[in-house]
C-alpha positions in Angstrom: -40.2 14.5 -4.8 -39.9 10.9 -3.2 -42.1 9.3 -0.4 -40.4 8.0 3.2 -40.4 4.4 1.8 -38.6 5.3 -1.5 -36.1 7.1 0.5 -35.6 4.3 3.0 -35.6 1.6 0.5 -32.8 3.7 -1.8 -30.6 4.3 1.5 -31.2 1.1 2.9 -32.3 2.5 6.3 -35.2 2.0 8.5 -38.1 4.3 8.9 -37.2 4.9 12.3 -33.6 5.9 11.2 -35.1 8.2 8.7 -37.2 10.0 11.1 -34.0 10.4 13.3 -31.9 11.8 10.8 -34.9 14.2 10.4 -35.1 15.1 14.0 -31.2 15.6 14.3 -31.5 18.0 11.2 -29.4 15.9 8.7 -32.4 15.7 6.4 -34.9 18.4 5.7 -38.2 17.1 4.5 -40.5 19.3 2.4 -44.4 18.7 4.0 -46.8 18.3 1.3 -50.7 17.8 2.7 -49.3 16.6 6.0 -46.8 14.2 4.8 -43.2 14.4 4.3 -41.5 14.5 1.0 -37.7 14.7 0.2 -35.9 16.1 -2.6 -34.7 13.7 -5.4 -30.9 14.7 -4.5 -30.3 11.1 -2.9 -26.5 11.8 -3.2 -26.5 14.3 -0.6 -28.5 12.2 2.0 -26.4 9.2 1.1 -23.1 11.1 2.6 -25.1 10.8 5.8 -25.7 7.2 5.9 -22.9 5.0 7.7 -21.4 2.1 5.8 -22.1 -1.3 7.6 -19.9 -4.0 8.3 -21.3 -7.3 7.3 -20.2 -10.8 8.7 -21.0 -14.0 6.9 -20.8 -17.1 8.9 -20.6 -20.7 7.9 -20.5 -23.7 10.5 -20.6 -27.4 9.9 -20.1 -30.5 12.3 -17.0 -32.4 12.3 -18.9 -35.2 10.2 -19.7 -32.9 7.3 -16.7 -30.8 6.9 -17.3 -31.1 3.0 -20.5 -29.0 3.4 -18.4 -26.2 4.6 -17.0 -25.5 1.0 -20.6 -25.2 -0.4 -21.6 -23.1 2.3 -18.8 -20.6 1.8 -19.5 -20.7 -2.3 -23.3 -19.9 -1.4 -22.2 -16.9 1.1 -19.6 -15.8 -1.8 -22.6 -15.6 -4.3 -25.0 -13.7 -1.8 -22.3 -11.5 -1.0 -21.6 -10.7 -4.6 -25.0 -10.3 -5.6 -25.8 -7.5 -3.0 -22.6 -5.7 -3.5 -23.2 -5.3 -7.1 
């Protein structure tokens, strides 16, 4: 059984979003000692989570246009690290 924090981290959602999913009936928690627990079938839970669009933005002043290339490379590295 998973705790709320573990489910939120695994699905990449906030606690309030998880509460909303429970309230709307998308996810059924098991109550143990007055606390919510979730079964470990996260694949089913992951089917509800909507994919998010991500925007990466880089900006420099006209005098420092060469910095733009470095910023784009850095953002690409962040994207690659978080996607994989």
